[in-house]
FIKEDO-39045 format. One record per residue (C-alpha): residue number from 0; chain; x, y, z. Coordinates in steps of 0.05 Angstrom, whole numbers, plus 5000, padded with zeros to 4 digits. Example, Ala and Ser with C-alpha at 12.3 -4.5 7.8 and 13.67 -1.06 7.14 Angstrom:
REM residues 2
i, ch, px, py, pz
0, A, 5246, 4910, 5156
1, A, 5273, 4979, 5143
***
This chain:
REM residues 116
i, ch, px, py, pz
0, A, 1941, 1689, 8603
1, A, 1891, 1718, 8556
2, A, 1849, 1781, 8555
3, A, 1784, 1771, 8518
4, A, 1751, 1822, 8473
5, A, 1774, 1880, 8431
6, A, 1765, 1939, 8478
7, A, 1838, 1947, 8497
8, A, 1830, 2018, 8520
9, A, 1778, 1998, 8570
10, A, 1820, 1939, 8594
11, A, 1881, 1984, 8601
12, A, 1840, 2034, 8641
13, A, 1812, 1980, 8687
14, A, 1881, 1951, 8702
15, A, 1909, 2021, 8711
16, A, 1854, 2035, 8762
17, A, 1869, 1969, 8798
18, A, 1943, 1988, 8802
19, A, 1925, 2056, 8831
20, A, 1892, 2018, 8888
21, A, 1943, 1961, 8894
22, A, 2008, 1983, 8859
23, A, 2046, 1920, 8880
24, A, 1996, 1871, 8850
25, A, 2040, 1835, 8798
26, A, 1984, 1800, 8761
27, A, 1946, 1865, 8749
28, A, 2010, 1898, 8726
29, A, 2023, 1840, 8679
30, A, 1954, 1843, 8648
31, A, 1960, 1919, 8643
32, A, 2022, 1906, 8602
33, A, 1983, 1858, 8557
34, A, 1929, 1911, 8547
35, A, 1981, 1963, 8530
36, A, 2013, 1916, 8480
37, A, 1946, 1905, 8446
38, A, 1937, 1981, 8442
39, A, 2005, 1984, 8408
40, A, 2044, 2017, 8465
41, A, 2100, 1966, 8463
42, A, 2152, 2003, 8505
43, A, 2104, 2015, 8563
44, A, 2078, 1944, 8556
45, A, 2147, 1914, 8561
46, A, 2163, 1956, 8623
47, A, 2101, 1935, 8660
48, A, 2110, 1862, 8640
49, A, 2182, 1862, 8664
50, A, 2165, 1896, 8730
51, A, 2109, 1846, 8742
52, A, 2155, 1786, 8734
53, A, 2211, 1819, 8774
54, A, 2164, 1833, 8832
55, A, 2139, 1760, 8834
56, A, 2186, 1717, 8794
57, A, 2149, 1652, 8809
58, A, 2082, 1678, 8782
59, A, 2065, 1635, 8722
60, A, 2017, 1685, 8692
61, A, 2069, 1741, 8695
62, A, 2121, 1695, 8663
63, A, 2073, 1672, 8609
64, A, 2053, 1743, 8592
65, A, 2125, 1768, 8587
66, A, 2149, 1708, 8547
67, A, 2089, 1714, 8501
68, A, 2103, 1788, 8490
69, A, 2174, 1773, 8469
70, A, 2153, 1715, 8424
71, A, 2102, 1759, 8390
72, A, 2156, 1812, 8380
73, A, 2203, 1760, 8351
74, A, 2253, 1769, 8408
75, A, 2270, 1697, 8424
76, A, 2332, 1714, 8465
77, A, 2293, 1758, 8513
78, A, 2237, 1705, 8516
79, A, 2289, 1654, 8537
80, A, 2318, 1703, 8589
81, A, 2249, 1712, 8619
82, A, 2241, 1636, 8624
83, A, 2309, 1633, 8659
84, A, 2286, 1685, 8711
85, A, 2223, 1645, 8723
86, A, 2262, 1579, 8727
87, A, 2315, 1605, 8775
88, A, 2262, 1634, 8820
89, A, 2230, 1565, 8827
90, A, 2173, 1573, 8777
91, A, 2129, 1511, 8767
92, A, 2166, 1460, 8724
93, A, 2105, 1445, 8681
94, A, 2098, 1519, 8664
95, A, 2172, 1523, 8649
96, A, 2164, 1466, 8599
97, A, 2103, 1500, 8567
98, A, 2141, 1565, 8559
99, A, 2203, 1530, 8531
100, A, 2159, 1494, 8480
101, A, 2127, 1560, 8460
102, A, 2194, 1593, 8449
103, A, 2223, 1532, 8413
104, A, 2164, 1533, 8364
105, A, 2172, 1607, 8352
106, A, 2248, 1601, 8344
107, A, 2239, 1546, 8294
108, A, 2192, 1588, 8251
109, A, 2250, 1636, 8237
110, A, 2206, 1697, 8235
111, A, 2241, 1764, 8233
112, A, 2225, 1813, 8291
113, A, 2164, 1856, 8283
114, A, 2173, 1930, 8269
115, A, 2147, 1981, 8319
***
């Protein structure tokens, strides 16, 4: 999933408001995590992304956002673990293949993890 634009504070506020109305909405929680990541709040972003996938483990957007977070952070092991959660829950096989390819490409680049 992608958030467009550069106004990450406004995006985070909008998703936070959506979660105040529907706190169990995994897709909104996942995109809130993406907005927090883009603001630089990596710890909170990770927590929201993990909760989103845990609350709906077959949601492809939630899986993509969490795996993408870990890939961008250089944490290939956690990215693979997120794919495993999605796979075991019965996530769509085509999405599993896309995520595995993303992680394989990142793992082959040999980038060190980003610093907080």
